[in-house]
C-alpha positions as CSV (number, residue, x, y, z in Angstrom):
1,M,20.7,3.4,11.0
2,K,19.2,0.8,13.0
3,A,15.5,0.3,11.1
4,L,12.5,-1.7,11.9
5,V,9.9,-2.7,9.4
6,T,6.5,-3.9,10.4
7,G,4.9,-6.1,8.0
8,G,8.5,-7.0,6.5
9,G,7.4,-10.1,4.9
10,G,4.8,-8.6,2.8
11,F,4.9,-7.2,-0.7
12,L,6.0,-3.6,0.1
13,G,7.5,-4.5,3.4
14,R,9.8,-6.7,1.9
15,R,11.0,-4.4,-0.6
16,I,11.7,-1.8,2.0
17,V,13.7,-4.4,4.1
18,E,15.9,-5.1,0.9
19,L,16.6,-1.5,-0.1
20,L,17.4,-0.8,3.5
21,V,20.0,-3.7,3.8
22,S,21.3,-2.8,0.3
23,Q,22.2,0.7,1.9
24,G,24.1,-1.0,4.5
25,H,21.5,-0.3,7.4
26,D,20.9,-2.6,10.4
27,V,17.4,-4.0,9.7
28,S,15.0,-6.1,11.7
29,F,11.2,-6.7,10.4
30,L,8.0,-7.9,12.3
31,S,5.7,-10.5,10.8
32,R,3.4,-13.1,12.5
33,R,5.2,-15.9,11.0
34,R,8.8,-16.5,9.5
35,Y,9.9,-15.4,6.1
36,P,13.3,-17.1,5.6
37,E,13.6,-15.7,2.1
38,V,13.6,-12.1,3.5
39,E,15.8,-13.1,6.4
40,A,18.3,-14.4,3.7
41,C,18.8,-10.7,2.3
42,G,20.4,-10.0,5.7
43,A,17.6,-8.7,7.8
44,T,16.6,-10.2,11.2
45,G,12.9,-11.7,11.3
46,L,11.1,-11.2,14.4
47,Q,7.7,-13.1,14.9
48,V,5.5,-10.5,16.7
49,D,1.7,-9.8,16.8
50,L,0.9,-6.2,16.8
51,A,-1.7,-6.7,19.2
52,D,0.9,-7.9,21.6
53,A,1.9,-4.4,23.4
54,A,4.8,-5.8,25.3
55,A,6.3,-7.9,22.5
56,V,6.0,-4.4,20.1
57,R,7.9,-2.6,22.8
58,E,10.6,-5.3,22.9
59,A,10.8,-5.2,19.0
60,V,11.4,-1.4,19.0
61,R,14.0,-1.2,21.7
62,G,17.2,0.0,20.3
63,R,16.0,1.0,16.8
64,D,16.3,4.4,15.4
65,I,13.4,4.4,13.1
66,V,10.3,2.4,12.4
67,F,8.7,1.8,9.0
68,H,5.2,0.9,9.9
69,V,3.9,-1.1,6.6
70,A,1.9,-3.9,8.3
71,A,-1.9,-3.5,7.9
72,K,-5.0,-5.5,7.3
73,A,-5.6,-4.6,3.8
74,E,-8.6,-6.7,2.5
75,P,-11.6,-5.8,0.9
76,W,-13.7,-7.7,3.0
77,G,-13.9,-8.9,6.7
78,P,-15.5,-7.8,10.1
79,R,-14.4,-4.7,11.3
80,E,-13.0,-5.5,14.6
81,S,-10.4,-7.6,12.7
82,F,-9.3,-4.3,10.7
83,V,-9.3,-2.0,14.1
84,R,-7.4,-5.0,15.7
85,V,-4.4,-4.5,13.3
86,N,-4.8,-1.1,12.0
87,V,-5.8,1.1,14.7
88,D,-4.7,-0.9,17.9
89,G,-1.5,-2.2,16.3
90,T,-0.7,1.6,15.3
91,K,-1.2,2.8,19.0
92,H,0.6,-0.1,20.4
93,L,3.5,0.9,18.2
94,I,3.5,4.7,18.9
95,D,3.4,4.0,22.6
96,A,6.4,1.6,22.4
97,M,8.2,4.1,20.5
98,K,7.6,6.9,22.9
99,A,8.4,4.6,25.9
100,E,11.7,3.4,24.1
101,G,12.9,6.6,22.8
102,V,12.7,5.8,19.1
103,T,12.3,9.0,17.5
104,R,11.3,8.6,13.8
105,L,8.1,6.9,12.2
106,V,7.3,6.4,8.6
107,Y,3.9,5.2,8.3
108,T,2.3,3.5,5.2
109,S,-1.1,4.8,4.4
110,T,-3.6,4.5,1.6
111,P,-5.5,6.9,-0.7
112,S,-8.4,5.2,0.7
113,V,-8.5,7.4,3.7
114,V,-10.0,10.2,1.7
115,S,-12.1,7.5,0.0
116,L,-12.7,6.5,-3.5
117,L,-16.3,7.0,-3.4
118,H,-16.1,9.9,-5.7
119,D,-13.9,11.0,-9.0
120,T,-10.8,12.7,-8.0
121,E,-8.3,14.4,-10.5
122,N,-5.0,15.5,-9.4
123,G,-6.0,15.2,-5.8
124,A,-4.4,17.9,-3.5
125,Q,-2.4,16.8,-0.5
126,D,-5.0,18.3,1.9
127,L,-8.2,16.6,0.5
128,P,-10.2,16.0,3.7
129,Y,-10.7,12.5,5.4
130,S,-13.9,10.8,4.0
131,E,-17.3,11.0,5.9
132,A,-18.1,7.5,4.6
133,Y,-16.0,4.5,3.4
134,P,-17.2,1.5,1.4
135,S,-15.2,-0.8,3.6
136,P,-13.7,-1.0,7.3
137,Y,-10.1,-0.8,5.5
138,G,-10.4,2.9,4.5
139,E,-11.9,3.8,7.7
140,T,-9.5,2.0,10.1
141,K,-6.4,3.3,8.1
142,A,-7.8,7.0,8.4
143,I,-8.0,6.5,12.4
144,A,-4.5,5.1,12.3
145,E,-3.1,7.7,10.0
146,K,-4.6,10.6,12.3
147,L,-2.9,8.9,15.3
148,V,0.3,9.1,13.6
149,L,0.2,12.6,12.3
150,E,-1.1,13.9,15.9
151,A,1.9,12.0,17.3
152,N,4.6,14.2,15.6
153,G,6.2,16.3,18.2
154,P,9.4,16.9,19.9
155,S,9.9,13.2,21.1
156,L,8.7,11.8,17.9
157,A,8.8,12.8,14.1
158,T,6.2,11.2,11.9
159,V,5.3,11.2,8.4
160,S,2.7,9.1,6.4
161,L,2.8,8.0,2.8
162,R,-0.3,7.0,0.5
163,P,1.1,4.8,-2.4
164,H,-1.8,4.2,-4.9
165,L,-2.4,0.6,-6.6
166,I,1.1,-0.9,-6.2
167,I,2.3,-3.4,-9.0
168,G,5.5,-5.2,-9.6
169,P,6.9,-8.7,-9.2
170,R,5.8,-10.8,-6.2
171,E,2.7,-9.0,-5.8
172,D,0.4,-11.7,-4.3
173,K,-3.1,-10.2,-3.9
174,M,-4.5,-8.0,-6.6
175,I,-2.7,-9.0,-9.7
176,P,-3.2,-12.8,-9.1
177,R,-7.1,-12.1,-8.4
178,V,-7.4,-9.9,-11.5
179,L,-5.5,-12.6,-13.7
180,D,-7.8,-15.3,-12.2
181,R,-10.9,-13.8,-12.9
182,A,-9.8,-12.6,-16.3
183,K,-9.0,-16.1,-17.1
184,S,-12.5,-17.4,-16.0
185,G,-14.2,-14.3,-18.0
186,K,-15.3,-13.0,-14.7
187,L,-13.6,-9.6,-14.9
188,P,-16.0,-7.2,-16.2
189,I,-15.1,-3.4,-17.0
190,I,-16.9,-1.5,-14.4
191,G,-18.6,1.9,-15.9
192,D,-17.7,3.1,-19.2
193,G,-14.2,2.3,-19.0
194,S,-12.8,5.7,-19.1
195,N,-11.8,6.1,-15.5
196,T,-8.1,7.6,-15.0
197,V,-6.0,6.1,-12.0
198,D,-2.6,6.4,-10.4
199,I,-0.2,3.4,-10.5
200,T,2.7,2.9,-8.4
201,Y,5.8,0.4,-9.1
202,I,6.8,-1.4,-6.2
203,D,10.4,0.1,-6.2
204,N,9.0,3.6,-6.3
205,A,6.8,3.0,-3.5
206,A,9.5,1.6,-1.3
207,W,12.0,4.2,-2.2
208,A,9.6,7.1,-1.4
209,H,9.6,5.6,2.4
210,L,13.6,5.9,2.3
211,D,13.4,9.3,0.9
212,A,10.9,10.3,3.4
213,A,13.0,8.6,6.2
214,E,16.1,10.5,5.2
215,A,13.9,13.9,5.2
216,L,12.5,13.1,8.5
217,T,15.3,14.7,10.5
218,D,12.9,16.0,13.4
219,H,9.6,17.0,14.1
220,T,10.1,20.4,12.3
221,A,11.1,18.9,9.1
222,A,9.2,19.9,6.0
223,C,7.5,16.7,5.6
224,A,7.1,15.9,9.4
225,G,3.2,15.5,10.6
226,K,2.1,15.4,7.0
227,A,0.6,12.9,4.5
228,Y,1.7,12.6,1.0
229,F,0.1,10.7,-2.2
230,I,2.6,8.3,-4.0
231,S,2.4,7.1,-7.3
232,N,4.4,7.0,-10.6
233,D,3.1,10.4,-11.7
234,E,1.8,9.0,-15.0
235,P,-2.0,8.4,-14.6
236,V,-3.4,6.0,-17.0
237,S,-6.8,5.0,-18.3
238,L,-7.4,2.0,-16.0
239,W,-9.3,-0.4,-18.3
240,K,-6.7,0.3,-21.2
241,W,-4.0,-0.5,-19.1
242,M,-5.8,-3.5,-17.5
243,D,-6.8,-4.9,-20.9
244,E,-3.1,-4.7,-22.3
245,F,-1.9,-6.2,-19.1
246,V,-4.1,-9.3,-19.2
247,V,-3.4,-9.8,-22.9
248,A,0.2,-9.6,-22.4
249,N,-0.2,-12.3,-19.9
250,G,-1.6,-14.5,-22.5
251,L,-5.2,-14.0,-21.6
252,P,-7.9,-12.8,-24.0
253,P,-8.9,-8.9,-24.3
254,L,-11.7,-7.8,-21.7
255,K,-15.0,-7.6,-23.0
256,R,-17.9,-7.8,-20.6
257,R,-19.3,-4.7,-19.2
258,I,-21.2,-3.5,-16.3
259,S,-22.5,-0.1,-15.3
260,Y,-21.1,1.4,-12.3
261,G,-24.3,2.0,-10.7
262,L,-25.4,-1.7,-11.2
263,A,-22.0,-2.8,-10.0
264,W,-22.4,-0.9,-6.6
265,R,-26.0,-2.4,-6.3
266,V,-24.8,-5.9,-6.8
267,A,-21.8,-5.6,-4.5
268,S,-24.1,-3.9,-1.7
269,I,-26.5,-6.9,-2.3
270,V,-23.8,-9.4,-2.1
271,E,-22.4,-7.8,1.0
272,W,-25.6,-7.9,2.9
273,V,-26.1,-11.3,2.0
274,W,-22.6,-12.3,3.4
275,T,-23.3,-10.6,6.4
276,V,-26.8,-11.8,7.2
277,L,-25.6,-15.4,6.7
278,G,-22.3,-14.9,8.3
279,I,-20.2,-16.3,5.4
280,K,-16.6,-15.8,6.0
281,S,-15.1,-16.2,2.6
282,E,-14.6,-12.9,0.5
283,P,-17.4,-12.0,-1.8
284,R,-16.9,-12.2,-5.5
285,I,-17.5,-8.4,-5.5
286,T,-17.5,-5.8,-3.0
287,R,-18.1,-2.0,-2.8
288,M,-14.4,-1.3,-2.3
289,Q,-13.6,-3.1,-5.4
290,V,-16.3,-1.3,-7.4
291,T,-15.2,2.0,-6.2
292,G,-11.3,1.2,-6.7
293,M,-11.9,0.0,-10.2
294,G,-14.7,2.1,-11.5
295,R,-13.8,5.6,-10.2
296,T,-11.0,8.2,-11.4
297,H,-8.6,8.7,-8.6
298,W,-5.0,10.3,-9.3
299,Y,-3.2,12.8,-7.0
300,D,-0.4,15.5,-7.2
301,M,3.1,14.4,-6.7
302,G,4.3,17.9,-6.3
303,P,4.4,17.9,-2.3
304,A,6.2,14.7,-2.1
305,K,9.0,16.1,-4.6
306,R,9.3,19.3,-2.9
307,D,9.3,18.1,0.7
308,F,11.4,15.1,0.8
309,G,12.7,14.6,-2.9
310,Y,10.5,11.8,-4.1
311,R,11.4,10.8,-7.6
312,I,10.7,8.1,-10.1
313,R,13.3,5.5,-10.5
314,I,11.5,3.1,-12.6
315,P,9.0,4.5,-15.2
316,L,5.5,2.8,-15.5
317,E,6.1,1.3,-18.9
318,E,9.3,-0.5,-17.7
319,G,7.4,-1.5,-14.3
320,T,4.6,-2.9,-16.2
321,R,6.8,-4.9,-18.4
322,A,8.6,-6.3,-15.5
323,T,5.3,-7.3,-13.6
324,V,4.3,-9.0,-16.8
325,Q,7.6,-10.8,-17.0
326,W,7.3,-11.9,-13.3
327,F,3.7,-13.4,-13.8
328,T,4.5,-14.9,-17.2
329,E,8.1,-16.1,-16.3
330,G,8.6,-16.3,-12.7
331,K,11.5,-14.0,-12.7
332,A,12.0,-10.5,-13.8
333,E,14.3,-7.5,-14.4
334,A,13.5,-3.8,-14.3
335,V,15.8,-1.1,-15.6
336,T,16.1,2.3,-13.6
337,T,16.0,5.9,-15.2
338,E,19.9,5.5,-14.4
339,G,20.2,2.4,-16.4
340,E,20.7,0.1,-13.3
341,V,19.2,-3.3,-14.0
342,I,17.2,-4.4,-10.8
343,T,16.8,-8.4,-10.6
344,Y,13.9,-10.1,-8.7
């Protein structure tokens, strides 16, 4: 299989590249800069901006399948920057694939497309898209996901995956931010601390993409034209898990608390100030972070297991241990359910 992975230098994209190479596939990946450490695993790196339609078409030429992982996934920023990457970039990719006869697309989405503004327990596959979003991220990913699913047809088979809260070795955005704020005593428990969430270990999220790719034989496949939530299928009490995680990293237990309502109001005011003053840096608190950390949100894994054979390779306890090991020792090992040792 000749595969192209957009965003192959990122956390999830890199792991997908590594797994594809380990399976003997011919892999190239797109990124805006070089990633020699990813190329070293045997993949070909291409420096391409998704906003460059001609370059995107050149990159997909001769490929059998595309894994579209690249996205602007920040909790803050001007809407047009999210549209440029998440919406326009996806349009360019779909158009390029159709023009070049590339027939399969596995898209990386997010549960944020159905919003996290309300509590969700065992969320069904057919949850409607939200009517409001706390940030441009969820909004633009929803627009892009609709484009992907609507593109499913005789010339292009598509499927969308929504992994939730991915952890693991080499994660470089959420976890470092959490540890930094915990270290400075600025990580409050939002709400009463009882909210339950899904967490996904990196290898499970990456393997879900390969599982879906294998099942996506054509536009009539069971998974074609559909979206699927992905997680470790072990919902946890978020703040209990978070407290144990920061303590395992040598930091003091979380003690500060702030009500959900107050956190939302503070985030709203801070975002307004940032917008009025034109401040470019990320606010210390955003509405996207408040909803993500203060609400219950976990989802039904049944459809993914049924339609493309998704299964958990690494249990959450083992994945959490490996993640702690990475951030405390700079290296890690994880043991799969079959007893295989994965080294990072």
